[in-house]
C-alpha positions as CSV (number, residue, x, y, z in Angstrom):
1,M,-11.5,3.7,48.9
2,E,-14.8,3.6,47.0
3,K,-14.9,2.7,43.3
4,N,-13.6,5.5,41.0
5,E,-12.3,7.5,44.0
6,G,-8.9,9.0,43.9
7,F,-6.7,10.8,46.4
8,T,-4.3,13.8,46.4
9,I,-0.9,14.0,48.1
10,G,1.1,17.2,47.9
11,G,-1.0,18.5,45.0
12,V,-0.5,15.3,42.9
13,F,-3.7,13.4,42.1
14,F,-3.7,9.5,42.2
15,N,-6.4,7.3,40.8
16,L,-6.4,3.5,41.0
17,I,-7.1,1.6,37.7
18,Q,-8.2,-2.0,38.1
19,T,-6.2,-4.4,35.8
20,V,-6.4,-8.1,35.0
21,H,-3.6,-10.0,36.7
22,V,-4.3,-13.6,37.6
23,R,-7.2,-15.9,38.5
24,S,-7.5,-17.6,41.8
25,G,-10.0,-20.3,41.3
26,F,-13.1,-18.6,39.9
27,A,-12.1,-15.1,40.9
28,L,-9.7,-12.5,39.6
29,E,-7.1,-11.5,42.1
30,P,-7.3,-7.8,42.7
31,S,-4.6,-5.8,41.0
32,F,-4.5,-2.0,40.4
33,G,-2.5,0.3,38.2
34,L,-2.0,3.9,39.1
35,M,-2.8,7.1,37.1
36,V,-0.8,10.0,38.5
37,G,-1.8,13.6,37.6
38,T,1.0,16.0,38.2
39,M,0.6,19.7,39.0
40,Q,2.0,20.5,35.6
41,G,-0.7,18.5,33.9
42,T,1.3,15.4,32.9
43,R,-0.6,12.2,33.3
44,V,1.6,9.1,34.1
45,F,0.0,5.6,34.0
46,L,1.7,2.8,35.8
47,T,0.1,-0.6,34.9
48,T,1.8,-2.7,37.7
49,D,0.9,-6.4,37.2
50,A,-1.3,-6.5,34.2
51,Q,-2.1,-9.1,31.5
52,H,-2.5,-7.8,28.0
53,C,-6.1,-6.6,27.8
54,P,-5.9,-3.4,25.7
55,S,-9.6,-3.0,25.3
56,D,-10.0,-2.7,29.0
57,I,-7.5,0.0,29.5
58,L,-7.3,1.7,26.1
59,D,-8.9,4.9,27.4
60,F,-6.2,5.1,30.1
61,Y,-3.4,4.5,27.5
62,K,-4.9,7.4,25.4
63,S,-5.2,9.8,28.3
64,A,-1.7,9.3,29.7
65,N,1.3,11.3,28.5
66,V,3.7,8.7,29.9
67,I,3.1,4.9,30.4
68,F,5.2,2.6,32.5
69,H,4.1,-0.8,31.4
70,D,5.1,-4.2,32.9
71,C,6.7,-6.4,30.2
72,E,7.4,-10.0,30.1
73,C,10.2,-10.9,27.7
74,T,10.6,-14.7,28.3
75,P,10.3,-17.2,25.4
76,F,7.4,-18.8,27.2
77,R,4.5,-16.6,28.3
78,S,3.4,-16.9,31.9
79,G,0.0,-15.2,31.4
80,V,0.7,-13.1,34.4
81,H,2.2,-10.0,32.7
82,A,1.8,-8.4,29.2
83,H,4.4,-9.9,26.9
84,F,6.7,-7.8,24.7
85,D,5.2,-9.3,21.5
86,E,1.7,-8.5,22.7
87,L,2.5,-4.9,23.6
88,A,4.2,-4.5,20.2
89,T,0.7,-4.9,18.6
90,L,-0.5,-1.7,20.3
91,P,-1.1,1.4,18.1
92,D,2.0,3.5,17.3
93,D,0.9,6.5,19.3
94,I,0.4,4.3,22.4
95,R,3.8,2.5,22.0
96,A,5.5,5.9,21.6
97,K,4.5,6.7,25.3
98,I,5.5,3.3,26.8
99,Q,8.5,2.8,29.0
100,L,8.9,-0.9,29.7
101,V,9.3,-2.1,33.4
102,H,9.1,-5.3,35.4
103,Y,11.0,-7.3,32.8
104,H,13.0,-10.5,33.2
105,D,16.7,-10.7,34.0
106,L,17.4,-11.8,30.4
107,V,16.9,-8.2,29.4
108,L,19.7,-7.1,31.8
109,A,21.9,-9.9,30.4
110,D,21.7,-8.4,26.9
111,W,20.6,-4.8,27.5
112,D,21.8,-3.2,24.3
113,A,20.0,-5.8,22.1
114,W,16.7,-5.6,24.0
115,E,16.9,-1.8,24.2
116,A,17.4,-1.7,20.4
117,K,14.5,-4.1,19.9
118,A,12.2,-2.0,22.1
119,K,13.1,1.2,20.2
120,Q,12.7,-0.6,16.8
121,A,9.2,-1.7,18.0
122,G,8.3,1.9,18.7
123,F,8.6,2.0,22.5
124,V,10.5,4.6,24.5
125,G,12.7,1.7,25.8
126,F,13.3,-0.2,29.0
127,V,13.6,1.6,32.3
128,R,16.9,1.0,34.2
129,A,16.8,0.5,37.9
130,G,17.9,3.6,39.8
131,V,17.2,6.1,37.1
132,E,15.0,9.0,38.2
133,Q,12.6,10.8,36.0
134,E,10.8,14.1,36.8
135,F,7.4,15.1,35.5
């Protein structure tokens, strides 16, 4: 695909969004999120593997109706994914659209506490494996 080119499958539009993931020597490893435009007009943004670089993707946050954001919850930050504490600094209106994904097993071990923490921070919450959502 060429830069800024998207594709359509079954009437649903997909656009790749480059994100910052990790460095390999002097170069950034390619990593792309996905903006999905539904036939009903909903825009869903999936960050995939992304470091916390809000200024790089703020326009995508704003244009999305729903955001699935990878979220690291470990006490020590790996620098590979956005950390819960970093995401909690995003504006209220952005956090209110974020469903947290790609989290560590410690969230599963204490689901109720982490879910409460996420909601208290203004997020929609954590996405449970196997739960389907329709847009």
